[in-house]
C-alpha positions as CSV (number, residue, x, y, z in Angstrom):
1,M,85.1,95.7,88.3
2,L,87.4,93.8,90.6
3,T,86.6,90.2,91.4
4,H,87.0,89.6,95.1
5,R,88.5,86.3,96.4
6,P,87.6,84.5,99.6
7,L,90.0,84.6,102.5
8,G,90.3,80.9,103.2
9,K,87.0,79.5,104.5
10,T,86.0,82.7,106.2
11,T,83.2,85.1,105.1
12,I,85.8,87.8,104.4
13,S,86.6,88.5,100.7
14,V,89.4,90.7,99.3
15,A,90.3,92.3,96.1
16,P,93.3,90.6,94.4
17,F,96.0,93.1,95.4
18,A,97.0,93.8,99.1
19,L,98.7,97.0,100.2
20,G,101.8,96.5,102.3
21,G,102.1,98.8,105.2
22,N,105.8,98.3,105.9
23,V,106.8,101.7,104.3
24,F,104.3,103.8,106.3
25,G,106.3,105.9,108.8
26,W,109.5,104.8,107.1
27,T,110.1,105.7,103.5
28,A,106.6,107.3,103.3
29,D,105.8,110.0,105.9
30,E,102.3,110.5,107.2
31,S,101.2,112.7,104.4
32,A,102.5,110.4,101.6
33,S,101.0,107.4,103.5
34,F,97.6,109.0,103.6
35,A,97.7,109.7,99.9
36,V,98.6,106.1,99.1
37,L,96.0,104.7,101.4
38,D,93.3,107.0,99.9
39,G,94.3,106.0,96.4
40,F,94.2,102.3,97.3
41,I,90.7,102.4,98.8
42,N,89.4,104.8,96.0
43,A,90.6,102.3,93.4
44,G,88.3,99.6,94.9
45,F,90.8,97.6,96.9
46,N,90.4,96.7,100.6
47,L,93.2,94.5,102.1
48,I,95.8,96.5,104.0
49,D,98.6,94.5,105.7
50,T,100.9,95.7,108.4
51,A,102.6,94.5,111.6
52,D,103.3,95.7,115.1
53,V,107.1,95.6,114.4
54,Y,106.9,98.0,111.4
55,S,109.3,100.0,111.5
56,K,111.4,99.1,114.5
57,W,114.5,98.7,112.3
58,I,114.8,102.5,111.9
59,P,116.9,104.2,114.4
60,G,114.7,105.9,117.0
61,H,111.7,103.8,116.1
62,V,110.2,101.3,118.5
63,G,107.6,99.5,116.3
64,G,104.0,100.4,115.8
65,E,104.7,103.4,113.6
66,S,102.9,101.9,110.6
67,E,99.9,100.8,112.7
68,T,99.7,104.3,114.2
69,I,99.5,106.0,110.8
70,I,96.9,103.5,109.5
71,G,94.8,104.1,112.6
72,K,95.0,107.9,112.2
73,W,94.0,107.6,108.6
74,M,91.0,105.4,109.3
75,K,89.8,107.7,112.0
76,A,90.3,110.8,109.8
77,R,88.4,109.2,106.9
78,G,85.8,107.3,108.9
79,N,86.2,104.4,106.6
80,R,87.0,101.4,108.9
81,A,84.1,99.4,107.3
82,K,85.8,99.6,103.9
83,V,89.0,98.1,105.1
84,V,90.0,94.5,105.6
85,L,92.7,95.1,108.2
86,A,95.5,92.7,108.6
87,T,98.3,92.9,111.2
88,K,100.8,90.6,112.8
89,C,102.5,89.8,116.1
90,G,105.4,87.7,117.3
91,M,108.5,89.5,116.0
92,E,110.8,90.9,118.7
93,L,109.8,94.4,119.9
94,S,111.9,94.0,123.1
95,P,113.5,91.2,125.0
96,T,110.2,90.6,126.8
97,D,107.9,91.5,123.9
98,K,108.2,88.7,121.3
99,G,107.0,85.2,120.4
100,L,103.7,83.4,120.4
101,S,103.0,82.7,124.0
102,K,99.4,83.2,125.1
103,A,100.3,85.9,127.6
104,Y,102.2,87.9,125.0
105,I,99.6,87.6,122.2
106,L,96.9,88.9,124.6
107,R,99.1,91.9,125.4
108,A,100.2,92.5,121.8
109,V,96.7,92.5,120.3
110,D,95.5,95.2,122.7
111,K,98.5,97.4,121.8
112,S,97.8,97.0,118.1
113,L,94.1,97.7,118.5
114,A,95.0,100.9,120.4
115,R,97.4,102.1,117.7
116,L,95.0,101.2,114.9
117,Q,92.1,102.9,116.8
118,T,89.7,100.1,116.1
119,G,87.8,97.5,118.0
120,H,88.7,94.6,115.8
121,I,91.4,93.2,113.5
122,D,90.1,91.3,110.5
123,L,93.1,89.1,110.0
124,Y,95.6,88.6,112.9
125,Q,98.7,86.8,111.9
126,A,101.6,85.0,113.7
127,H,104.5,86.9,112.1
128,K,106.8,83.9,112.4
129,D,106.8,80.5,113.9
130,D,107.7,80.1,117.6
131,E,108.7,76.5,118.3
132,T,109.3,77.3,121.9
133,V,105.6,77.6,122.5
134,P,103.1,74.7,122.0
135,L,100.9,75.2,118.9
136,E,97.9,74.5,121.2
137,E,98.8,77.5,123.4
138,T,99.2,79.9,120.5
139,L,95.9,78.7,118.8
140,D,94.1,78.9,122.2
141,A,95.2,82.5,122.5
142,F,93.8,83.3,119.1
143,A,90.6,81.4,119.9
144,Q,90.2,83.7,123.0
145,L,90.6,86.8,120.8
146,I,88.1,85.6,118.2
147,K,85.6,84.8,121.0
148,A,86.1,88.3,122.4
149,G,85.4,89.9,119.0
150,K,88.9,91.4,118.8
151,V,89.9,89.3,115.8
152,R,87.8,87.8,113.0
153,A,90.3,85.4,111.4
154,I,93.9,84.2,112.0
155,G,96.8,83.6,109.7
156,A,100.4,82.5,109.7
157,S,103.5,84.1,108.1
158,N,106.9,82.5,107.5
159,Y,105.7,79.0,108.5
160,S,107.2,75.9,106.9
161,A,104.8,73.4,105.3
162,E,105.5,70.9,108.1
163,R,104.6,73.4,110.9
164,L,101.6,74.8,109.1
165,A,100.3,71.2,108.6
166,A,100.9,70.5,112.3
167,A,99.0,73.6,113.3
168,L,96.1,72.6,111.1
169,E,96.0,69.2,112.8
170,V,96.1,70.8,116.3
171,S,93.1,73.0,115.3
172,R,91.2,70.0,114.0
173,K,91.9,67.8,117.1
174,N,91.2,70.5,119.6
175,S,88.3,72.3,117.9
176,L,90.4,75.5,117.8
177,P,90.3,78.2,115.1
178,R,92.6,77.3,112.2
179,Y,95.0,79.5,110.2
180,E,92.9,80.6,107.3
181,C,95.7,82.5,105.5
182,L,99.4,82.1,104.8
183,Q,101.7,85.0,104.2
184,P,104.9,83.5,102.5
185,H,107.9,84.9,100.7
186,Y,106.9,84.3,97.1
187,N,107.6,86.0,93.7
188,L,109.2,85.3,90.3
189,M,112.6,85.2,92.0
190,E,111.6,83.2,95.1
191,R,109.6,80.2,93.9
192,Q,111.0,76.9,95.1
193,I,110.2,76.9,98.9
194,F,106.6,77.9,98.3
195,E,105.9,75.8,95.2
196,E,107.4,72.5,96.6
197,K,105.2,72.0,99.6
198,L,103.5,75.2,100.9
199,G,101.5,75.9,97.8
200,P,100.0,72.4,97.4
201,L,99.1,72.3,101.1
202,C,97.3,75.6,100.9
203,L,95.4,74.5,97.8
204,Q,94.4,71.2,99.5
205,E,93.3,73.0,102.7
206,S,91.6,76.0,101.0
207,I,94.0,78.4,102.8
208,A,94.3,81.9,101.4
209,V,97.8,83.0,100.3
210,I,98.9,86.6,100.4
211,P,102.6,86.6,99.4
212,Y,105.0,89.3,100.6
213,F,107.9,90.9,98.7
214,S,105.8,90.3,95.6
215,L,108.2,92.5,93.6
216,A,111.3,91.0,95.2
217,M,112.0,94.2,97.1
218,G,111.7,96.3,93.9
219,F,113.9,94.1,91.7
220,L,111.0,93.0,89.5
221,T,110.2,96.6,88.6
222,G,113.4,96.7,86.6
223,K,114.8,99.4,88.8
224,Y,118.0,97.5,89.7
225,R,119.9,96.1,86.8
226,S,123.5,96.5,88.0
227,E,125.3,97.0,91.3
228,V,125.4,100.8,90.5
229,D,121.6,100.8,90.8
230,L,121.6,99.4,94.4
231,A,122.2,102.9,95.8
232,K,118.8,104.1,94.4
233,S,116.8,103.0,97.5
234,P,117.2,102.1,101.2
235,R,116.2,98.6,100.1
236,G,118.8,98.3,97.4
237,N,121.2,96.0,99.2
238,G,118.5,93.5,99.6
239,V,118.3,92.8,95.9
240,K,122.0,92.3,95.3
241,K,121.5,88.5,95.4
242,Y,119.3,88.7,92.3
243,L,121.9,90.3,90.1
244,N,122.8,87.0,88.4
245,D,122.0,85.2,85.2
246,R,118.6,84.1,86.4
247,G,117.7,87.6,87.5
248,T,118.8,89.0,84.1
249,N,116.6,86.4,82.4
250,V,113.6,87.2,84.5
251,L,114.0,91.0,83.8
252,A,114.3,90.3,80.1
253,A,111.1,88.2,80.2
254,L,109.3,90.9,82.1
255,D,110.6,93.6,79.6
256,Q,109.5,91.5,76.6
257,T,106.1,90.8,78.0
258,A,105.5,94.3,79.2
259,A,106.4,95.7,75.8
260,R,104.1,93.2,74.0
261,L,101.1,94.0,76.3
262,D,101.8,97.7,76.5
263,S,102.3,97.4,80.3
264,T,105.2,97.6,82.8
265,P,107.5,95.0,84.4
266,A,105.9,95.6,87.9
267,R,102.3,95.1,86.5
268,V,103.4,91.9,84.7
269,A,105.2,90.5,87.8
270,M,102.1,91.2,89.9
271,A,99.7,89.8,87.3
272,W,101.8,86.6,87.1
273,L,101.4,86.1,90.9
274,M,97.7,86.9,90.8
275,A,97.3,84.1,88.1
276,R,99.1,81.5,90.1
277,P,97.0,78.6,91.6
278,G,95.7,79.4,95.1
279,I,97.1,82.9,95.3
280,T,94.6,85.3,96.9
281,A,96.2,88.7,96.9
282,P,99.9,89.5,96.5
283,I,101.2,92.2,98.8
284,A,103.2,95.2,97.6
285,S,104.0,98.5,99.1
286,A,104.0,102.0,97.5
287,T,105.5,105.3,98.7
288,S,103.7,107.4,96.2
289,T,100.4,107.5,94.2
290,A,102.4,107.0,91.0
291,Q,103.8,103.7,92.3
292,L,100.4,102.7,93.5
293,A,98.8,103.3,90.1
294,D,101.2,100.9,88.6
295,L,100.3,98.2,91.2
296,T,96.5,98.7,91.1
297,A,96.6,98.4,87.3
298,S,98.0,94.9,87.6
299,A,94.7,93.6,88.8
300,Q,93.2,94.5,85.4
301,L,96.0,92.8,83.4
302,K,95.2,89.3,82.2
303,L,98.3,87.5,81.0
304,D,97.9,85.2,78.0
305,G,99.4,81.7,77.8
306,A,102.5,82.9,76.0
307,A,103.3,85.5,78.6
308,I,102.9,83.0,81.5
309,Q,105.0,80.4,79.6
310,T,107.8,83.0,79.0
311,L,107.8,84.1,82.7
312,D,107.6,80.5,84.0
313,A,110.6,79.5,81.8
314,A,112.8,82.5,82.7
315,S,112.2,82.0,86.5
316,A,112.2,78.2,86.6
317,W,114.0,76.8,89.6
318,Q,114.0,73.1,88.7
């Protein structure tokens, strides 16, 4: 039985692994996406994370492709109540469709709701900070959406500790909704920025944390061990920076731990994140049910002290 974790100070609770929707409509077509989504819900998980900008980076795409597939799937399955639905706004869709101004947020949410074929979004997130807009304006826009019933809770992605703290202070002073969730870049290869300031702040403020790139774009699965391997996937070039001594040490620690626990590197890497202080649900994506099975199994894997010590030492940044 999966133990659900609270999403910040909200009444929403989530299973300890979140499914990333960035691949839907990109490296997973509609049929493959439906199979992965079915497998995820059937395994007892509930948090699905996407964004309006997925997958604009593909030639011919305009953004919204992932949301559209998720919307079709929920309508076909009639299962909206089983899903904790998270999406994001703020990344550039066009020169006039970007940022966190109140006018844009109010437009963007309606487009997301239409694509998702739902009346509400459980967790609506600012995809990245926008310092050109006062925090008061952004949070007031989110307050309007919550009051209208279009959004249940709000979160921030890619915020610095300083800006997240400032946003929390604005919420307190102005009686505005606060960011209940942070979505940072955090995994065994990317520890320093989160662990120095963001992690302690989130623990102190009881903010949920749902890290993205939990498997370092696939590097922590052990799939990429040399430059020759980079051609294996469209995301291969993104992991080139990890092909160094530290990366080699982390993979060796994952291999060693996986062998001892009769597991896999991906499961071990996810289980390490799930065991970190304050982490609510690491996000990872899957393009097939086989990949998904490896990820969902990580929620049942409890690392012992020796495993955590080995992984901590191999990935240490200090």
